N, CA, C and O atoms as CSV, one atom per row, in Angstrom:
chain,resi,resn,atom,element,x,y,z
A,1,MET,N,N,0.219,32.828,-11.353
A,1,MET,CA,C,0.643,31.825,-10.401
A,1,MET,C,C,-0.584,31.010,-9.976
A,1,MET,O,O,-1.629,31.583,-9.668
A,2,PRO,N,N,-0.463,29.672,-9.957
A,2,PRO,CA,C,-1.622,28.848,-9.598
A,2,PRO,C,C,-1.985,28.981,-8.121
A,2,PRO,O,O,-1.134,29.238,-7.270
A,3,ASP,N,N,-3.258,28.801,-7.849
A,3,ASP,CA,C,-3.780,28.789,-6.484
A,3,ASP,C,C,-3.244,27.547,-5.778
A,3,ASP,O,O,-3.200,26.476,-6.383
A,4,ALA,N,N,-2.836,27.663,-4.512
A,4,ALA,CA,C,-2.262,26.536,-3.754
A,4,ALA,C,C,-3.212,25.343,-3.709
A,4,ALA,O,O,-2.762,24.198,-3.724
A,5,ARG,N,N,-4.509,25.594,-3.655
A,5,ARG,CA,C,-5.476,24.489,-3.606
A,5,ARG,C,C,-5.478,23.670,-4.882
A,5,ARG,O,O,-5.812,22.485,-4.848
A,6,SER,N,N,-5.117,24.263,-5.998
A,6,SER,CA,C,-5.090,23.515,-7.256
A,6,SER,C,C,-3.804,22.710,-7.401
A,6,SER,O,O,-3.739,21.807,-8.235
A,7,VAL,N,N,-2.779,23.017,-6.609
A,7,VAL,CA,C,-1.495,22.334,-6.688
A,7,VAL,C,C,-1.430,21.152,-5.721
A,7,VAL,O,O,-0.824,20.130,-6.041
A,8,ILE,N,N,-2.039,21.277,-4.554
A,8,ILE,CA,C,-1.989,20.233,-3.528
A,8,ILE,C,C,-2.976,19.130,-3.878
A,8,ILE,O,O,-4.155,19.390,-4.120
A,9,ASN,N,N,-2.482,17.896,-3.901
A,9,ASN,CA,C,-3.349,16.748,-4.172
A,9,ASN,C,C,-4.166,16.393,-2.938
A,9,ASN,O,O,-3.696,16.513,-1.806
A,10,GLU,N,N,-5.381,15.959,-3.174
A,10,GLU,CA,C,-6.230,15.482,-2.089
A,10,GLU,C,C,-5.661,14.175,-1.562
A,10,GLU,O,O,-5.109,13.397,-2.340
A,11,PRO,N,N,-5.778,13.907,-0.262
A,11,PRO,CA,C,-5.318,12.621,0.273
A,11,PRO,C,C,-6.095,11.466,-0.358
A,11,PRO,O,O,-7.260,11.612,-0.726
A,12,GLU,N,N,-5.439,10.335,-0.474
A,12,GLU,CA,C,-6.050,9.144,-1.048
A,12,GLU,C,C,-7.128,8.603,-0.109
A,12,GLU,O,O,-6.970,8.636,1.112
A,13,THR,N,N,-8.214,8.108,-0.681
A,13,THR,CA,C,-9.275,7.455,0.079
A,13,THR,C,C,-9.316,5.995,-0.335
A,13,THR,O,O,-9.357,5.676,-1.524
A,14,VAL,N,N,-9.304,5.104,0.663
A,14,VAL,CA,C,-9.320,3.669,0.428
A,14,VAL,C,C,-10.558,3.093,1.092
A,14,VAL,O,O,-10.755,3.267,2.294
A,15,GLU,N,N,-11.393,2.410,0.321
A,15,GLU,CA,C,-12.553,1.733,0.896
A,15,GLU,C,C,-12.098,0.386,1.432
A,15,GLU,O,O,-11.378,-0.346,0.753
A,16,THR,N,N,-12.513,0.060,2.643
A,16,THR,CA,C,-12.091,-1.178,3.280
A,16,THR,C,C,-13.291,-1.966,3.776
A,16,THR,O,O,-14.332,-1.394,4.100
A,17,SER,N,N,-13.140,-3.278,3.832
A,17,SER,CA,C,-14.215,-4.137,4.319
A,17,SER,C,C,-13.980,-4.554,5.768
A,17,SER,O,O,-14.754,-5.337,6.321
A,18,THR,N,N,-12.916,-4.037,6.388
A,18,THR,CA,C,-12.615,-4.361,7.781
A,18,THR,C,C,-12.440,-3.089,8.596
A,18,THR,O,O,-12.113,-2.035,8.050
A,19,ARG,N,N,-12.653,-3.187,9.889
A,19,ARG,CA,C,-12.446,-2.042,10.779
A,19,ARG,C,C,-10.976,-1.850,11.121
A,19,ARG,O,O,-10.546,-0.736,11.418
A,20,ASP,N,N,-10.203,-2.934,11.081
A,20,ASP,CA,C,-8.776,-2.861,11.396
A,20,ASP,C,C,-7.989,-2.767,10.097
A,20,ASP,O,O,-8.077,-3.653,9.247
A,21,VAL,N,N,-7.223,-1.699,9.945
A,21,VAL,CA,C,-6.432,-1.481,8.732
A,21,VAL,C,C,-5.000,-1.167,9.120
A,21,VAL,O,O,-4.718,-0.817,10.266
A,22,ARG,N,N,-4.103,-1.296,8.162
A,22,ARG,CA,C,-2.708,-0.903,8.380
A,22,ARG,C,C,-2.271,-0.050,7.198
A,22,ARG,O,O,-2.736,-0.224,6.072
A,23,CYS,N,N,-1.371,0.869,7.485
A,23,CYS,CA,C,-0.902,1.786,6.450
A,23,CYS,C,C,0.597,1.955,6.594
A,23,CYS,O,O,1.108,2.150,7.697
A,24,ASP,N,N,1.305,1.879,5.461
A,24,ASP,CA,C,2.742,2.149,5.459
A,24,ASP,C,C,3.088,3.228,4.437
A,24,ASP,O,O,4.255,3.418,4.093
A,25,GLY,N,N,2.083,3.918,3.965
A,25,GLY,CA,C,2.297,5.010,3.026
A,25,GLY,C,C,2.533,4.570,1.603
A,25,GLY,O,O,2.590,5.406,0.701
A,26,GLY,N,N,2.673,3.259,1.376
A,26,GLY,CA,C,2.964,2.767,0.033
A,26,GLY,C,C,4.336,3.244,-0.419
A,26,GLY,O,O,5.023,3.949,0.320
A,27,GLY,N,N,4.727,2.879,-1.590
A,27,GLY,CA,C,5.977,3.366,-2.149
A,27,GLY,C,C,7.239,2.774,-1.557
A,27,GLY,O,O,8.318,3.338,-1.737
A,28,GLY,N,N,7.138,1.647,-0.850
A,28,GLY,CA,C,8.335,0.999,-0.317
A,28,GLY,C,C,9.127,1.903,0.605
A,28,GLY,O,O,8.604,2.371,1.616
A,29,ALA,N,N,10.398,2.156,0.263
A,29,ALA,CA,C,11.277,2.973,1.104
A,29,ALA,C,C,10.815,4.428,1.185
A,29,ALA,O,O,11.243,5.159,2.079
A,30,LEU,N,N,9.964,4.851,0.281
A,30,LEU,CA,C,9.470,6.226,0.297
A,30,LEU,C,C,8.215,6.387,1.136
A,30,LEU,O,O,7.663,7.483,1.224
A,31,GLY,N,N,7.760,5.305,1.754
A,31,GLY,CA,C,6.565,5.350,2.592
A,31,GLY,C,C,6.893,5.858,3.995
A,31,GLY,O,O,7.754,6.720,4.170
A,32,HIS,N,N,6.197,5.315,4.984
A,32,HIS,CA,C,6.423,5.678,6.379
A,32,HIS,C,C,6.331,4.421,7.229
A,32,HIS,O,O,5.972,3.364,6.710
A,33,PRO,N,N,6.645,4.501,8.531
A,33,PRO,CA,C,6.525,3.314,9.372
A,33,PRO,C,C,5.100,2.762,9.336
A,33,PRO,O,O,4.133,3.522,9.281
A,34,ARG,N,N,4.981,1.443,9.366
A,34,ARG,CA,C,3.646,0.824,9.338
A,34,ARG,C,C,2.912,1.163,10.628
A,34,ARG,O,O,3.454,1.024,11.725
A,35,VAL,N,N,1.673,1.610,10.477
A,35,VAL,CA,C,0.798,1.901,11.615
A,35,VAL,C,C,-0.479,1.112,11.465
A,35,VAL,O,O,-0.926,0.833,10.352
A,36,TYR,N,N,-1.068,0.751,12.598
A,36,TYR,CA,C,-2.317,0.006,12.628
A,36,TYR,C,C,-3.397,0.940,13.150
A,36,TYR,O,O,-3.224,1.605,14.171
A,37,LEU,N,N,-4.511,0.980,12.434
A,37,LEU,CA,C,-5.599,1.900,12.744
A,37,LEU,C,C,-6.909,1.133,12.836
A,37,LEU,O,O,-7.046,0.052,12.263
A,38,THR,N,N,-7.862,1.693,13.554
A,38,THR,CA,C,-9.189,1.087,13.666
A,38,THR,C,C,-10.230,2.111,13.241
A,38,THR,O,O,-10.253,3.236,13.740
A,39,VAL,N,N,-11.091,1.705,12.312
A,39,VAL,CA,C,-12.189,2.557,11.857
A,39,VAL,C,C,-13.213,2.635,12.989
A,39,VAL,O,O,-13.697,1.607,13.462
A,40,GLY,N,N,-13.537,3.833,13.415
A,40,GLY,CA,C,-14.468,4.038,14.519
A,40,GLY,C,C,-15.916,4.134,14.071
A,40,GLY,O,O,-16.251,3.826,12.927
A,41,ALA,N,N,-16.758,4.562,14.982
A,41,ALA,CA,C,-18.201,4.654,14.743
A,41,ALA,C,C,-18.541,5.609,13.605
A,41,ALA,O,O,-19.580,5.460,12.962
A,42,GLU,N,N,-17.669,6.595,13.351
A,42,GLU,CA,C,-17.943,7.550,12.270
A,42,GLU,C,C,-17.769,6.936,10.891
A,42,GLU,O,O,-18.169,7.537,9.894
A,43,GLY,N,N,-17.168,5.728,10.816
A,43,GLY,CA,C,-17.059,5.020,9.536
A,43,GLY,C,C,-15.782,5.288,8.758
A,43,GLY,O,O,-15.667,4.845,7.616
A,44,TRP,N,N,-14.814,6.000,9.338
A,44,TRP,CA,C,-13.555,6.280,8.648
A,44,TRP,C,C,-12.461,6.556,9.671
A,44,TRP,O,O,-12.734,6.849,10.835
A,45,VAL,N,N,-11.213,6.454,9.209
A,45,VAL,CA,C,-10.047,6.792,10.016
A,45,VAL,C,C,-8.969,7.308,9.067
A,45,VAL,O,O,-8.856,6.835,7.936
A,46,GLU,N,N,-8.175,8.281,9.527
A,46,GLU,CA,C,-7.093,8.834,8.708
A,46,GLU,C,C,-5.742,8.471,9.295
A,46,GLU,O,O,-5.565,8.446,10.513
A,47,CYS,N,N,-4.797,8.192,8.419
A,47,CYS,CA,C,-3.423,7.922,8.821
A,47,CYS,C,C,-2.779,9.241,9.233
A,47,CYS,O,O,-2.862,10.231,8.506
A,48,GLY,N,N,-2.145,9.251,10.386
A,48,GLY,CA,C,-1.496,10.459,10.879
A,48,GLY,C,C,-0.233,10.834,10.125
A,48,GLY,O,O,0.225,11.972,10.213
A,49,TYR,N,N,0.335,9.889,9.382
A,49,TYR,CA,C,1.544,10.173,8.603
A,49,TYR,C,C,1.216,10.746,7.227
A,49,TYR,O,O,1.730,11.798,6.848
A,50,CYS,N,N,0.360,10.051,6.484
A,50,CYS,CA,C,0.156,10.425,5.077
A,50,CYS,C,C,-1.251,10.941,4.769
A,50,CYS,O,O,-1.546,11.270,3.620
A,51,ASP,N,N,-2.108,11.014,5.764
A,51,ASP,CA,C,-3.487,11.506,5.608
A,51,ASP,C,C,-4.372,10.605,4.760
A,51,ASP,O,O,-5.493,10.986,4.423
A,52,ARG,N,N,-3.888,9.412,4.409
A,52,ARG,CA,C,-4.747,8.477,3.669
A,52,ARG,C,C,-5.963,8.187,4.537
A,52,ARG,O,O,-5.834,7.925,5.733
A,53,ARG,N,N,-7.145,8.234,3.927
A,53,ARG,CA,C,-8.387,8.002,4.660
A,53,ARG,C,C,-8.923,6.625,4.306
A,53,ARG,O,O,-9.091,6.292,3.133
A,54,PHE,N,N,-9.187,5.837,5.323
A,54,PHE,CA,C,-9.787,4.517,5.160
A,54,PHE,C,C,-11.260,4.640,5.523
A,54,PHE,O,O,-11.601,5.043,6.635
A,55,VAL,N,N,-12.135,4.289,4.575
A,55,VAL,CA,C,-13.577,4.414,4.744
A,55,VAL,C,C,-14.175,3.021,4.757
A,55,VAL,O,O,-13.895,2.216,3.868
A,56,LEU,N,N,-14.993,2.728,5.752
A,56,LEU,CA,C,-15.624,1.424,5.866
A,56,LEU,C,C,-16.714,1.278,4.809
A,56,LEU,O,O,-17.612,2.114,4.707
A,57,ALA,N,N,-16.623,0.213,4.030
A,57,ALA,CA,C,-17.622,-0.055,2.991
A,57,ALA,C,C,-18.955,-0.390,3.650
A,57,ALA,O,O,-18.972,-0.967,4.737
A,58,PRO,N,N,-20.066,-0.042,3.019
A,58,PRO,CA,C,-21.387,-0.305,3.604
A,58,PRO,C,C,-21.626,-1.785,3.906
A,58,PRO,O,O,-22.301,-2.114,4.882
A,59,GLU,N,N,-21.084,-2.671,3.088
A,59,GLU,CA,C,-21.304,-4.111,3.278
A,59,GLU,C,C,-20.241,-4.763,4.161
A,59,GLU,O,O,-20.177,-5.990,4.239
A,60,ALA,N,N,-19.411,-3.965,4.823
A,60,ALA,CA,C,-18.269,-4.475,5.597
A,60,ALA,C,C,-18.697,-5.302,6.797
A,60,ALA,O,O,-19.709,-5.033,7.444
A,61,ALA,N,N,-17.886,-6.320,7.069
A,61,ALA,CA,C,-18.084,-7.130,8.263
A,61,ALA,C,C,-17.599,-6.324,9.481
A,61,ALA,O,O,-16.626,-5.579,9.367
A,62,PRO,N,N,-18.250,-6.457,10.626
A,62,PRO,CA,C,-17.850,-5.677,11.782
A,62,PRO,C,C,-16.430,-5.978,12.269
A,62,PRO,O,O,-15.742,-5.069,12.733
A,63,ASN,N,N,-15.981,-7.222,12.175
A,63,ASN,CA,C,-14.634,-7.593,12.602
A,63,ASN,C,C,-14.069,-8.612,11.618
A,63,ASN,O,O,-14.706,-9.622,11.319
A,64,ALA,N,N,-12.874,-8.337,11.122
A,64,ALA,CA,C,-12.191,-9.261,10.198
A,64,ALA,C,C,-10.704,-8.967,10.244
A,64,ALA,O,O,-10.274,-8.061,10.959
A,65,ALA,N,N,-9.915,-9.717,9.493
A,65,ALA,CA,C,-8.462,-9.520,9.473
A,65,ALA,C,C,-8.129,-8.142,8.907
A,65,ALA,O,O,-8.900,-7.601,8.115
A,66,PRO,N,N,-6.988,-7.562,9.302
A,66,PRO,CA,C,-6.600,-6.241,8.784
A,66,PRO,C,C,-6.446,-6.239,7.268
A,66,PRO,O,O,-6.013,-7.224,6.671
A,67,ALA,N,N,-6.808,-5.119,6.660
A,67,ALA,CA,C,-6.669,-4.946,5.210
A,67,ALA,C,C,-5.255,-4.502,4.891
A,67,ALA,O,O,-4.615,-3.839,5.706
A,68,GLU,N,N,-4.765,-4.855,3.728
A,68,GLU,CA,C,-3.429,-4.440,3.274
A,68,GLU,C,C,-3.468,-2.989,2.850
A,68,GLU,O,O,-4.474,-2.515,2.322
A,69,SER,N,N,-2.384,-2.289,3.077
A,69,SER,CA,C,-2.219,-0.916,2.595
A,69,SER,C,C,-2.031,-0.943,1.094
A,69,SER,O,O,-1.470,-1.897,0.554
A,70,HIS,N,N,-2.493,0.094,0.413
A,70,HIS,CA,C,-2.339,0.179,-1.055
A,70,HIS,C,C,-1.265,1.141,-1.398
A,70,HIS,O,O,-0.981,1.355,-2.576
């Protein structure tokens, strides 16, 4: 029987150039309600629904329009 860690996929990581991001889980009707998140001082934020992690790119502007969910 496989180990549970080998079966569970790691959450997706998305590099973003903005601090304000939105996530709807992707997949259209199979996603989740759209949520708006802000990347904090630690340089990343995770979606509470799907665990997708948004990581601020090193060259990112401090404030810009929200990035699209992938």
